[in-house]
MARMITI-738892 format. One record per residue (C-alpha): x, y, z; residue in three letters. Coordinates in pm, whole numbers, padded with zeros to 5 digits, always signed. Layout:
BEGIN
XYZALA/...
//
This chain:
BEGIN
-08098-05176-05456MET/-08335-05102-05735ARG/-08707-05041-05638PRO/-08959-05281-05743THR/-09146-05159-06061SER/-09519-05078-06016ILE/-09597-05163-06371PHE/-09356-05461-06398PHE/-09374-05669-06083PRO/-09177-05960-06242LEU/-08907-05725-06389ALA/-08732-05594-06068SER/-08416-05790-05999VAL/-08447-05689-05630ALA/-08813-05806-05593ALA/-08869-06052-05318PRO/-08954-06417-05410ARG/-09308-06387-05266TRP/-09393-06094-05491LEU/-09276-06283-05805THR/-09498-06581-05697ARG/-09793-06368-05643VAL/-09749-06110-05916GLY/-09726-06367-06214ALA/-10051-06554-06134PRO/-10216-06215-06084LEU/-10109-06096-06422VAL/-10228-06428-06577ASP/-10566-06407-06395ALA/-10623-06058-06513GLY/-10532-06158-06865CYS/-10812-06435-06840TRP/-11055-06185-06701ALA/-10989-05945-06993VAL/-10991-06229-07243ALA/-11328-06376-07124LEU/-11483-06033-07139THR/-11343-05960-07494GLY/-11446-06306-07619ALA/-11803-06252-07484THR/-11821-05903-07639TRP/-11701-06045-07975LEU/-11959-06336-07951ARG/-12250-06095-07889TYR/-12136-05886-08182GLU/-12007-05597-07956PHE/-12306-05590-07730ASP/-12254-05712-07374LEU/-12611-05633-07284GLY/-12716-05970-07454GLN/-12471-06173-07240ALA/-12545-06342-06904ASP/-12321-06132-06692LEU/-12374-06352-06380ALA/-12264-06649-06588GLY/-11954-06446-06709LEU/-11862-06374-06366ALA/-11888-06742-06258ARG/-11663-06860-06538ILE/-11418-06588-06472THR/-11393-06686-06106ALA/-11349-07048-06220VAL/-11065-06961-06465THR/-10889-06738-06202VAL/-10883-07017-05942ALA/-10788-07271-06207MET/-10496-07043-06310THR/-10356-07051-05966TRP/-10413-07427-05933ILE/-10272-07527-06270ALA/-09962-07288-06232GLY/-09888-07430-05888ALA/-09908-07796-06010VAL/-09683-07722-06304SER/-09451-07503-06098ARG/-09477-07228-06351LEU/-09487-06963-06089TYR/-09192-07093-05884LEU/-08921-06958-06126GLY/-08904-07304-06318ARG/-08833-07102-06632TYR/-08663-06788-06725PRO/-08915-06506-06766VAL/-08989-06447-07143GLY/-08813-06768-07258SER/-08962-07021-07511LEU/-08983-07286-07240ASP/-09198-07045-07022GLU/-09407-06984-07322ALA/-09454-07358-07371LEU/-09544-07411-07000GLY/-09785-07106-07005LEU/-09962-07274-07310ALA/-10005-07603-07103GLY/-10152-07397-06821VAL/-10387-07207-07048THR/-10507-07530-07204ALA/-10576-07672-06865ALA/-10776-07364-06753VAL/-10984-07372-07077CYS/-11074-07751-07038LEU/-11179-07659-06664ALA/-11401-07391-06792ALA/-11566-07609-07046LEU/-11591-07901-06797GLY/-11770-07675-06546MET/-12045-07616-06801ASP/-12089-07988-06863VAL/-12112-08049-06478LEU/-12354-07760-06424CYS/-12573-07864-06735GLY/-12637-07505-06823THR/-12352-07325-06995PRO/-12252-06991-06827SER/-12151-06845-07162VAL/-12150-06986-07513PRO/-11899-07264-07548ARG/-11708-07069-07822SER/-11621-06816-07559VAL/-11365-07006-07355PRO/-11201-07128-07660LEU/-11152-06784-07806ILE/-11066-06648-07467ALA/-10789-06918-07423ALA/-10604-06772-07729PHE/-10653-06424-07621LEU/-10528-06497-07269ALA/-10223-06689-07388LEU/-10136-06387-07624ALA/-10175-06137-07346LEU/-09973-06350-07091SER/-09692-06400-07342VAL/-09687-06025-07428ALA/-09671-05939-07059ALA/-09368-06163-07019ARG/-09200-06035-07327LEU/-09231-05686-07189ALA/-09071-05790-06866VAL/-08797-05954-07052ARG/-08735-05638-07260CYS/-08731-05422-06949TYR/-08476-05643-06777ARG/-08257-05660-07080ASP/-08268-05279-07124ARG/-08167-05236-06759ARG/-07884-05491-06777ALA/-07733-05368-07107ARG/-07398-05184-07044PRO/-07404-04815-07094ASP/-07270-04735-07422PRO/-07120-04405-07290ARG/-06883-04581-07061SER/-06878-04948-07175ALA/-06562-05132-07316HIS/-06653-05154-07692ARG/-06600-05480-07865VAL/-06628-05624-08223ILE/-06720-05990-08239VAL/-06580-06181-08548TYR/-06817-06473-08606GLY/-07191-06443-08617ALA/-07249-06823-08577GLY/-07382-07007-08274VAL/-07081-06908-08051ARG/-07069-06546-08166GLY/-07454-06515-08111ARG/-07431-06663-07758GLU/-07132-06428-07683LEU/-07325-06121-07797VAL/-07640-06221-07589ARG/-07419-06251-07287THR/-07261-05931-07333MET/-07576-05723-07389VAL/-07735-05884-07092SER/-07448-05777-06871GLY/-07308-06114-06814GLY/-06961-05993-06942ALA/-06939-05681-06712GLY/-06905-05351-06872ASN/-06843-05490-07220THR/-07068-05397-07518LEU/-07049-05550-07857PRO/-07088-05275-08113VAL/-07059-05475-08434ALA/-07028-05835-08564LEU/-06819-05952-08868LEU/-06878-06271-09055ASP/-06741-06438-09369ASP/-07083-06506-09500ASP/-07193-06207-09713PRO/-07564-06303-09674ALA/-07557-06202-09307LEU/-07462-05856-09379ARG/-07721-05607-09238ASN/-07865-05867-09018SER/-07891-05804-08639ARG/-07846-06011-08317ILE/-07997-05853-08018ARG/-07967-05518-08190GLY/-07600-05557-08285VAL/-07556-05533-08657PRO/-07333-05758-08876VAL/-07110-05494-09046ARG/-06945-05699-09315GLY/-06659-05954-09343THR/-06329-05953-09163TRP/-06180-05745-09442ARG/-06369-05456-09322GLU/-06233-05457-08968LEU/-06019-05141-08989VAL/-06326-04937-09121ALA/-06561-05077-08874VAL/-06326-05015-08578ALA/-06285-04646-08683GLY/-06659-04606-08713GLN/-06761-04773-08383THR/-06463-04674-08155GLY/-06415-05037-08058ALA/-06102-05113-07853ARG/-06102-05506-07879GLN/-06175-05785-08124LEU/-06309-06126-07997VAL/-06268-06405-08236VAL/-06571-06645-08192ALA/-06510-06853-08507VAL/-06484-07234-08440PRO/-06158-07392-08566ASN/-06045-07084-08771PRO/-05767-07134-09040ALA/-05422-07020-08890PRO/-05357-06805-09221ALA/-05689-06626-09179LYS/-05635-06562-08810ILE/-05293-06413-08876ARG/-05440-06179-09141ALA/-05720-06086-08885VAL/-05467-06010-08623LYS/-05258-05799-08867ALA/-05563-05586-08942LEU/-05651-05569-08571ALA/-05304-05431-08509ARG/-05346-05169-08782THR/-05681-05067-08620ALA/-05528-05050-08270GLY/-05740-05341-08135LEU/-05669-05591-07873ASP/-05743-05952-08007VAL/-05906-06216-07781LYS/-06000-06562-07892THR/-06298-06741-07732LEU/-06197-07100-07654PRO/-06441-07371-07761PRO/-06683-07487-07511LEU/-06537-07849-07518SER/-06212-07702-07390GLU/-06381-07483-07123GLN/-06547-07768-06973LEU/-06246-07999-06945GLN/-06153-08117-06586PRO/-05830-07919-06585TRP/-06018-07591-06651MET/-06101-07401-06330LYS/-06444-07226-06277MET/-06245-06896-06244ALA/-06169-06930-06624ASP/-06539-06919-06706LEU/-06597-06571-06561ARG/-06441-06219-06591ASN/-06178-06105-06339VAL/-06305-05814-06140ASP/-06004-05586-06066VAL/-06164-05501-05719THR/-06098-05862-05606GLU/-05729-05781-05637LEU/-05730-05482-05410LEU/-05771-05687-05086GLY/-06021-05399-04966ARG/-06355-05250-05040ARG/-06354-04970-05289PRO/-06377-04625-05125VAL/-06704-04445-05179ASP/-06628-04076-05211THR/-06993-03974-05248ASP/-07005-03799-05580LEU/-07371-03689-05534ASP/-07230-03420-05307SER/-07039-03249-05594VAL/-07306-03261-05850SER/-07405-02900-05781GLY/-07054-02784-05837ARG/-07022-02941-06188LEU/-07388-02899-06318ARG/-07400-02588-06545GLY/-07020-02532-06515ALA/-06768-02505-06800ARG/-06506-02776-06743VAL/-06178-02850-06916LEU/-05990-03183-06887VAL/-05625-03195-07001THR/-05493-03544-07101GLY/-05852-03633-07193ALA/-05750-03935-07399GLY/-05564-04118-07121GLY/-05703-04379-06891SER/-05773-04124-06605ILE/-05865-03836-06839GLY/-06118-04027-07040SER/-06285-04172-06742GLU/-06296-03821-06582LEU/-06475-03692-06897CYS/-06732-03974-06880ARG/-06801-03920-06521GLN/-06821-03543-06545ILE/-07069-03573-06844HIS/-07306-03734-06607ARG/-07339-03426-06401PHE/-07450-03218-06697ALA/-07192-02943-06715PRO/-07261-02651-06945ALA/-06951-02731-07149GLU/-06699-03022-07127LEU/-06381-02936-07322PHE/-06159-03231-07368MET/-05790-03145-07450LEU/-05523-03389-07574ASP/-05241-03395-07826ARG/-05369-03739-07955ASP/-05644-03701-08210GLU/-05724-04077-08210THR/-05771-04070-07825ALA/-06007-03772-07855LEU/-06204-03961-08109HIS/-06230-04266-07873GLY/-06335-04056-07565VAL/-06600-03856-07760GLN/-06739-04188-07897LEU/-06747-04343-07558SER/-06955-04050-07426ILE/-07191-03963-07705HIS/-07208-04270-07919GLY/-07071-04077-08216GLU/-06752-03888-08295ALA/-06761-03562-08468ARG/-06399-03447-08464LEU/-06513-03095-08567ASP/-06688-03052-08242SER/-06579-02752-08024PRO/-06565-02980-07725SER/-06256-03150-07873LEU/-05925-02948-07824VAL/-05622-03074-08004LEU/-05323-02911-07832ALA/-05000-02973-07641ASP/-04956-02849-07298ILE/-04591-02778-07384ARG/-04706-02490-07612ASP/-04738-02187-07372ALA/-04886-01956-07618ASP/-05146-02212-07731ALA/-05248-02282-07369MET/-05303-01909-07295ARG/-05491-01851-07614GLY/-05716-02158-07569LEU/-05802-02089-07194LEU/-05877-01722-07283ARG/-06111-01821-07550GLU/-06287-02123-07358LEU/-06297-01944-07024ARG/-06355-02264-06812PRO/-06473-02260-06454ASP/-06292-02582-06358LEU/-05972-02729-06486VAL/-05863-03101-06425PHE/-05515-03138-06525HIS/-05462-03498-06607ALA/-05198-03470-06896ALA/-04856-03609-06795ALA/-04586-03863-06879LEU/-04616-04135-06620LYS/-04378-04429-06719HIS/-04100-04429-06456LEU/-03821-04629-06647PRO/-03872-04428-06963VAL/-03841-04105-06780LEU/-03534-04221-06598GLU/-03377-04247-06945ARG/-03536-03913-07086HIS/-03560-03673-06797PRO/-03580-03374-07044ASP/-03912-03514-07145GLU/-04039-03528-06785ALA/-03921-03169-06755TRP/-04103-03052-07067LYS/-04435-03212-07001THR/-04478-03267-06625ASN/-04309-02953-06510VAL/-04321-02685-06787LEU/-04635-02827-06924GLY/-04814-02794-06586THR/-04651-02437-06546MET/-04804-02334-06890ASN/-05152-02473-06792VAL/-05120-02299-06450LEU/-05032-01972-06597ASP/-05311-01985-06862ALA/-05562-02081-06604ALA/-05474-01783-06367ARG/-05483-01548-06657ARG/-05831-01676-06770ALA/-05969-01649-06421GLY/-06026-02025-06361VAL/-06190-02067-06022ARG/-06090-02426-05953ARG/-05789-02618-06062PHE/-05712-02982-05977VAL/-05379-03124-06067ASN/-05342-03507-06070ILE/-05034-03617-05906SER/-04878-03954-05781THR/-04765-04122-05452ASP/-04410-04121-05617LYS/-04408-03741-05534ALA/-04379-03836-05162ALA/-04002-03847-05088ASN/-03929-03883-05458PRO/-03635-04102-05564THR/-03715-04097-05943SER/-03750-03843-06236VAL/-04118-03918-06245LEU/-04161-03850-05878GLY/-03947-03542-05874ARG/-04124-03391-06181SER/-04463-03446-06012LYS/-04345-03315-05670ARG/-04237-02999-05852VAL/-04578-02972-06016ALA/-04743-03002-05684GLU/-04534-02708-05554ARG/-04603-02503-05862LEU/-04979-02555-05807VAL/-04940-02447-05434ALA/-04764-02133-05549ASP/-05038-02050-05807ALA/-05282-02096-05519ALA/-05124-01812-05338GLY/-05143-01587-05645ARG/-05515-01620-05732THR/-05844-01606-05543ASP/-05945-01950-05692GLY/-05886-02286-05536VAL/-05579-02473-05677TYR/-05479-02804-05554LEU/-05339-03147-05632SER/-05458-03508-05588VAL/-05215-03785-05507ARG/-05281-04144-05555PHE/-05108-04478-05624GLY/-05107-04721-05910ASN/-05438-04754-06105VAL/-05547-05098-06185LEU/-05667-05145-06531GLY/-05506-04822-06665SER/-05284-04836-06967ARG/-04929-04958-06877GLY/-05042-05073-06521SER/-04909-05406-06384VAL/-05252-05560-06437LEU/-05252-05498-06812THR/-04885-05596-06841THR/-04938-05920-06651PHE/-05257-06004-06859ALA/-05058-05943-07181GLU/-04772-06169-07076GLN/-05016-06447-06963LEU/-05205-06409-07298ALA/-04888-06445-07491ALA/-04773-06754-07280GLY/-04463-06548-07148LEU/-04318-06542-06791PRO/-04474-06275-06560VAL/-04200-06030-06478THR/-04177-05865-06115VAL/-03891-05645-06002THR/-03846-05792-05655HIS/-04008-06059-05448PRO/-04102-05813-05174ASP/-04191-05500-05376VAL/-04525-05345-05275THR/-04743-05074-05428ARG/-05066-04894-05330PHE/-05342-04964-05565PHE/-05697-04819-05659MET/-05938-04873-05935THR/-06002-04626-06217VAL/-06344-04521-06081PRO/-06194-04473-05735GLU/-05921-04252-05884ALA/-06166-04044-06082VAL/-06403-04002-05795GLN/-06131-03871-05564LEU/-06032-03623-05840VAL/-06386-03483-05877ILE/-06442-03486-05500GLN/-06126-03282-05464ALA/-06273-03002-05663ALA/-06512-02949-05391VAL/-06370-03051-05053ILE/-05998-02948-05107GLY/-05856-02624-04992ALA/-05619-02413-05207SER/-05259-02526-05202GLY/-05328-02862-05068GLU/-05262-03209-05189ALA/-05536-03475-05117LEU/-05445-03846-05068VAL/-05684-04135-05074LEU/-05660-04400-04814ASP/-05580-04703-05021MET/-05547-04948-04735GLY/-05231-05161-04696ALA/-05002-05172-04989PRO/-05027-05484-05200ALA/-04731-05712-05272ARG/-04683-05728-05651ILE/-04579-06087-05629ARG/-04917-06187-05471ASP/-05092-05996-05743LEU/-04911-06188-06020ALA/-04986-06515-05847GLU/-05347-06438-05823GLN/-05368-06349-06186LEU/-05183-06666-06301ILE/-05425-06878-06084GLU/-05728-06706-06234MET/-05599-06766-06586SER/-05515-07132-06531GLY/-05172-07057-06678SER/-04847-07226-06565ASP/-04631-06917-06647SER/-04348-06874-06412PRO/-04266-06551-06234ILE/-03929-06402-06316VAL/-03771-06133-06088PHE/-03591-05867-06275THR/-03462-05644-06000GLY/-03553-05287-05908LEU/-03464-05037-06178GLY/-03309-04686-06129PRO/-03535-04464-05922GLY/-03765-04742-05826GLU/-03859-04790-05451LYS/-03913-05123-05271LEU/-04214-04978-05086HIS/-04392-04669-05201GLU/-04510-04387-04957GLU/-04814-04170-04942LEU/-04676-03904-04726PHE/-04332-03723-04740GLY/-04116-03615-04448GLU/-04303-03358-04241GLY/-04639-03425-04403GLU/-04926-03491-04162GLN/-05218-03734-04215ASP/-05509-03487-04159HIS/-05866-03587-04260ARG/-06103-03294-04175PRO/-06379-03368-04435VAL/-06396-03720-04562HIS/-06270-04032-04341PRO/-06081-04180-04640ALA/-05918-03859-04778ILE/-05605-03697-04626SER/-05526-03331-04674HIS/-05157-03226-04670ILE/-05013-02882-04713GLN/-04771-02836-04999VAL/-04490-02574-04974PRO/-04512-02336-05269PRO/-04248-02294-05544LEU/-04244-01979-05767PRO/-04205-02050-06137ALA/-03915-01806-06170ARG/-03724-02019-05925THR/-03796-02326-06135VAL/-03675-02171-06456LEU/-03358-02027-06289ALA/-03258-02363-06140ARG/-03314-02533-06491HIS/-03101-02284-06665SER/-02819-02340-06414ARG/-02834-02719-06363PHE/-03039-02877-06638GLY/-03362-03065-06601SER/-03262-03373-06402ALA/-03048-03189-06141ALA/-03297-02894-06123ALA/-03586-03129-06053MET/-03377-03302-05767ALA/-03292-02976-05603GLU/-03645-02823-05659LEU/-03818-03108-05454VAL/-03759-02881-05169GLU/-03632-02537-05281SER/-03370-02332-05088PRO/-03621-02052-05029ARG/-03958-02146-04889ILE/-04206-01851-04905VAL/-04521-01801-04724ALA/-04851-01703-04915PRO/-04858-01351-05025ARG/-05032-01122-04757THR/-04823-00807-04776GLY/-04639-00877-04454SER/-04452-01173-04300PRO/-04687-01459-04179VAL/-04633-01768-03973GLU/-04533-02058-04198MET/-04764-02354-04207ASP/-04655-02661-04019ARG/-04526-02851-04299VAL/-04310-02565-04448ALA/-04164-02498-04105THR/-04051-02861-04072VAL/-03905-02853-04413VAL/-03726-02519-04360ALA/-03595-02639-04012ALA/-03459-02957-04163ARG/-03296-02806-04469SER/-03157-02506-04268GLY/-03291-02270-04533LYS/-03425-01911-04493ARG/-03802-01861-04481VAL/-03921-01551-04635GLU/-04269-01388-04707PRO/-04341-01334-05087ARG/
//
């Protein structure tokens, strides 16, 4: 809850109603007192010594009392009008006129004027100006607080600067559309170029869409033109595809208010409503000291998780934040979302491929990061089932390259981002990520730093997630495809996933994998039905059947892994048996990528951390060794 402002008692959203009712008349009464004093000073040519100060005090008391009475009668101070609106200004003008007439009437009743009769008239204009100025200051203060943060907001271009476009922009900048920020407007009228609506510039016509999208880092185009010509819309959508923009069309208000439209259609869908649980708070304040002043490297910085990681890490003021990706456009977008500008020659942007071992060693030797967050990976299960060699090259060898470079560069903390599909894996994706977890555990035994993994389920709102897929199908009027009527998955939001990753950098022990408690798994069919209902669509659900490697129900823990929560009540710590890189390479040369990953999920030789003598295996490794019948050796 935001604290009530000392200087703006009307501006705090969390202010109690009684404070608003008392604060507004106090401000207006103060404005009258200042205005009467100023008008008297002007009337006596800047010499208050000539004035009747007792009479000035009497008329000030009358105006203060009348301000409260007139405001109460007109209900001005009961929230009748939005603060700073034209309606409130007109109501305030009426109250001011009533107070001025009361002041003049008092002189008529008393017979002897308290002050010259010109003073109340001059003071009325001054008091009205001061009161309106105070309310405009409150409105500006509220608007500034409500405006989405440009560093993390979803950037949108609005096509159409007419009435509908202006109202849409006002809604967005006031926070009424969630974390969505308009960064530019386009309109066919060239006379509107360089004009501004609530601070958002009109950058040109629709023909300049590609250039404007590149300059602003926008991700979406909203068409707010009434009854647009079909040919023009096709041309606009073609340019939007060229610029990599998602296109949305604002329906006319007449359609929004038809009886068949549900109220859910008039608001944004909050993905947290689809979780069926409260988002987990991982208390990022406790990790601020670890990140502040540190040199941090994020691989896969252009992806959904990587980009949000960069934005959240930036809040903690690291000494350096290096963002590594092989996609230059993605790097451009994440830098723009953080700094509001994108300088591709910035040393914080690192264009490289984790598959290149020499490049990784050279980069980390040069950058010398204190912390590495490894988010670079291939993640789409069906694609990797068809192309297991790509999973091997990126998820296994790429992780091995980054780990080797990190150890050589003396990285103190390394956090690998894994997936729940690594628990009892049945797919190429799951096996490749499980092997990566074991490689991290092996690196943990070869360095004094803390090297660990973080495992979580599907991330709502990330690129390629079921939420975005369903939304695109509904927008196109297509059937919603679900693999199986009973298929379930664990879900979390992007902020939850990122907070877990950052928290892991502090609370995790070397060689562990951390797992977030995501509550009960959600049935995909239920999620699809909720989205169909929210959209008001009548699209059917089509069941396509489980594909190769897909599970009906995902798991968070593999066989022998124990749910242990020593630090945070919602974060489990599990031990991961190490897997030496030489074993990985040997199995690959013998069996190939797909077969090697299947065997390396639990290798034939499980070794304990290096201590110079045989040590007792941890509980997980013992269980795995016993079940597999394999020999346990110290390294």
